[in-house]
C-alpha positions, 0 to 999 in steps of 0.5 A: 292122622292119615298117610294120604299118598298125594299129601305125604308122598315124601313119607311113602318115598322113605318107605320105598327106600326102606324096602329097597334097603331091606332087599339089598341087605337080606336078599341073596345076590348072584356070584361075582363071576369068579371063584365064590364061596371061598374062605375070604368071602366067608370072612369078609361078609356076614352069614345073615346079611349081604354086608361086606366087612373090611380088614379091620372087622374081618381080619386079613392081609394088607400089602403096601409096596412101591412100584418097581421102575424108573422114569424119564419125563419131559422128552419130546418125540412123536408116536412114530419114534416110540418103537425106535426108542423102545428097541434101542433101550431093549438092546442097550439094557438087555431087556424084553419088549414088555420091560420098556415103554415109551409114550409120546403123549406124556413124553415119558420113557419107563423101564419096568420089572424089579429083577431088571431095575436091580441090575440097571442103574439110573446112570445106565438108563440115562446113558441108554437114552442118550445113545438113543438120541435123547440127551439125558443125565442121571439126575433126570431119571426118577425112581417110580412109574408114571400115573398111567402105569399106576392106574393100569396096576390099580385096575388090573389088581382090582379086576384080579380080586373080582375074578377071584371072588375075594369079597371086600378086597381092594387095591388103591394108590397111596401117595407119600412124599417122593414115592407112590405106593399101592395098598392091597387089602384082602379080608380073610386071606393070609400073606402067602395067598395075597402075594401069590395073587399080586406078586407077579405081573401075570403076563401070558404069551404063546410061543412056538418052538420048532426045528429049523432047516439047519437042525437047530431049534428056534423059539418065537413069541406069537401071541399075548393078551392083546391078541385075545378077543374072547376067553372062556372059563377054565374047563375039565373034560375027558381028563384034559384041563384047558382054557378055550380062547378065540383070537381077534381077526388080525392075530388069527391070520398072523398066527395061522401064517406062522403055524403054516410057515413053521410046519405046525399044519402037517398032516396028523398034527405035531408031537411034543416032548418038552420037559417043563423041568428043563430050560429051553436050551436043554429042551432044544438039545433033546429034540422035543419036536414042534411045541406050542408053549404057554408062558407065564411071566417068562416061565414055560408052564405048559407045552403041547403039540398040535392036535390033528384037527387043529393042524388041518385047520391051519393047513386048510386056512379054516383057522383064519376064518374061526381063530379058536383053540384050546390052551391046555394045562396040567391041572384045573388050578393052573387053568383057572390061574391062566384064565384069570391072567388072560381076562385081567391083563398083565401088570406093566410093572411089579410091586417091590414087595420083598425089598421095600414093601410092608405087609400087615396081617390081622387075625380074623379072631381078633378082628371079630371082637371089633364088630360087637364093640362097634355095635355097642359104640353105635348103640351108645351114640343113639342112646345119648342122642335119644336122651338129649332129644327127649330132654329137649322136647319132653314130648314123645310124639315129637321125639320118637318120630325124630329118632325113628327117622334118624334110624331109617337114615342109617338103615338106608345107608347100610342098604346102600353099602350092601348094594355096592358091596362097600367093605365096612371098616372102623372108619365107616362106623365113625361115619355112621356115628357122624351121620346120626349126629348131623341127622338128628341135629337137622331134625331138631332145627326143623322141629324148633323152627316149626314149633317154637313160633306159636301154634301151627293152624294151617298148612300154609304156615307149616310149609312156610316154617318148614321151608325156612328150616330146610334152607338152613339144613340144605346150606349146612349139608352143602357145606359138609359135602364141600368140606368132605369132598377132598377127603373122599377123592384123595387116597388118604386111607381111613379118612376117605372111608369116613368122608364117603359115608358122611357125604352119602349119609348127608345126601340121603338125609337131605333128599329122603329122610328130612323131607319125610320127617317134615310130612310126619311132623305136619301130621302130628302138629297141624290143627284142623283147618 
């Protein structure tokens, strides 16, 4: 029984995937680029392998909340009308620029942010649109936001989780009758940590505050996330914490012009005595000087004057050529928060967590009990399958390779989960058990087809019988994949995880383990020519 490379290449392919799975399971990988080594990482992963565990196996918090906003769809207007509609609605409803969005592509108009939606009724929204020239009734206004805005929220929240280094965390859209929800799961984190991460829009702006010729103060918004071309990591040097940023070419020229026009390019820089505990109007009354304000979700989180070197670059025009500067903060934690919000972008709308949202917290100590129970369940399934196979064939040389091949299939599937950082939950464990059952069932079909029709004396006879069996299991695999595909792509909670593991397991079986078992069986049963 020699494993010749040419004749038994499918066995060697199985060996290669086993080795790759071992690497993905046990070789340490680099960090995620965000904060690593956090409590959430430790809780959601294993200290022995690279496997990640989800909420049900590691504990943590789940937040389920609808999107705060109202939408009118079915309107007809061109791209040139978008700014006019947004401007008219902002004036009518007393909203900021980020709280209104019109899209000519989808023919929709949305208003965002919970604190505004609570003050604006559907009738008022409809009246404002009618005033803007688009006849709209109260019945045309729907609670919720567009699919594009929901996708934006999902992308931004998942990016925040990655930047935070929260292993196993995920944000997913879920549909319910008449309502769309966002479900955020963060293993190992408590409710306050999750709310702090997802509860705000994370909209970062740079404002300028400066005196005018008549002695009053004016505040002007100059930069937003869209103007940033490059964001450096939060740093702490010589007692100063900051985030280095570089503007894109258009924003750099615009920012430089505004600095020169409003007196920020004067020799020696500018002074700033802005009080973060007071309002903008109160600061204006106290003559704070010329200040650059860092604003997060409408709240001033830091204020500073312009250093002499930066002021000189404004005045000389050098800043326009290299539009880079530092956004300073009061602490490293604030700098890191600012960096994450700048990198991930802002949510267009908030999640209505307080009024219509629900939260669920599972103690890590309780979730840890599920891991050994899951292992026992899997072992029981393997034992049951093993007894059935041995009872069926009563030949260890046939049954043992069958069970080892099924075990190899599960091992490769675990390696895949570790490689893609798939957080395993109870639904995935159910998928593993299903893969064991379907895998052994297919191997039984192969063994029966090959061995139950008489002795196998030549390679040609074996190949003929094996191909016949493989067509049967191939058709069964295709049926399984087609049946599971809707569950895998739709946001149906635990069913999605079960379907994904089942589909991947079937693919691994058809492409790798079933063909390898065929080569092993040929070595065992084929008589000498």
